[in-house]
C-alpha positions in Angstrom: -7.6 17.5 10.9 -6.0 17.3 7.5 -9.2 18.3 5.7 -8.8 15.7 3.0 -12.3 14.1 2.8 -12.1 13.8 -1.0 -9.3 11.3 -0.7 -11.1 9.0 1.8 -12.6 6.7 -0.8 -9.4 6.2 -2.7 -7.4 5.8 0.5 -9.9 3.2 1.8 -9.6 1.2 -1.4 -5.8 1.3 -1.2 -5.6 0.3 2.4 -8.1 -2.6 1.9 -6.1 -4.0 -1.0 -2.8 -3.6 0.8 -4.2 -5.4 3.9 -5.7 -8.2 1.7 -2.4 -8.7 -0.1 -0.4 -8.8 3.1 -2.7 -11.3 4.7 -2.9 -13.5 1.6 0.8 -13.5 0.6 2.8 -13.4 3.8 2.8 -15.7 6.8 3.1 -12.8 9.3 0.9 -13.0 12.4 0.6 -9.2 12.3 0.9 -6.2 10.0 1.1 -2.5 10.7 -0.8 0.3 9.0 1.2 3.5 8.4 -0.4 6.8 7.4 1.6 10.0 6.9 2.1 13.3 5.0 5.5 13.2 3.4 4.8 16.7 2.1 2.1 19.3 2.2 0.7 18.0 -1.1 0.9 14.2 -0.5 -0.7 11.5 1.7 1.1 8.2 2.0 -0.5 5.0 3.3 1.4 1.8 3.7 1.3 -1.7 5.2 4.4 -3.0 7.0 5.0 -6.7 7.4 7.9 -8.9 8.5 8.4 -10.8 5.2 11.1 -9.2 3.1 11.4 -12.1 0.7 7.9 -11.8 -0.8 7.9 -8.6 -2.8 4.7 -7.3 -4.6 4.5 -7.9 -8.3 2.1 -6.1 -10.6 0.3 -8.9 -12.6 -2.5 -8.9 -15.1 -5.3 -11.2 -14.0 -7.3 -13.0 -16.6 -11.0 -12.3 -17.1 -12.0 -15.5 -15.2 -9.5 -15.0 -12.3 -11.1 -14.3 -9.0 -8.0 -12.6 -7.6 -4.8 -10.9 -8.7 -6.2 -7.4 -9.3 -5.2 -5.7 -6.0 -2.1 -3.9 -7.3 -3.8 -3.0 -10.5 -6.5 -1.3 -8.6 -3.9 0.5 -6.4 -2.0 1.5 -9.5 -5.1 2.9 -11.0 -6.2 5.1 -8.1 -2.8 6.1 -6.5 -0.5 8.7 -7.9 2.3 6.3 -7.3 3.1 3.1 -5.2 6.1 1.1 -4.3 7.8 -1.2 -1.8 10.7 -0.4 0.6 12.7 -3.1 2.3 13.3 -2.5 6.0 16.4 -3.5 7.8 17.9 -3.3 11.3 21.4 -4.2 12.4 22.3 -5.0 8.8 19.6 -7.6 8.5 16.4 -7.4 6.5 13.4 -7.3 8.8 10.5 -6.7 6.5 9.0 -4.4 4.0 6.5 -1.6 3.6 4.2 -1.6 0.6 2.9 1.9 0.2 0.9 4.2 -2.1 0.7 8.0 -2.3 -2.2 10.3 -3.2 -1.9 13.9 -4.2 -3.8 16.4 -2.0 -4.1 19.2 -4.5 -7.7 20.1 -4.9 -8.8 17.8 -2.0 -11.1 19.3 0.6 
């Protein structure tokens, strides 16, 4: 539909890492995947969870560490990434950790 097959591998890696991070670092029984086109030249993927107090932190894993590289991978393959807190009724309800990929040149 969007004709963006060239982005599939990078988007898959990003989604896999976001899901792994959410399942490892939050106690939430469920998460939600969000995929959208914020503009004609961008695709945005994100994971929404209900844990606003645990924000993602870009860390530098040591050579012997078996984990801690997820956000580094996302940072390397995405054009940009971030985290938005979500609220309802003046109360924090969760967060969305997201990454964006440019679509220019993608087929």
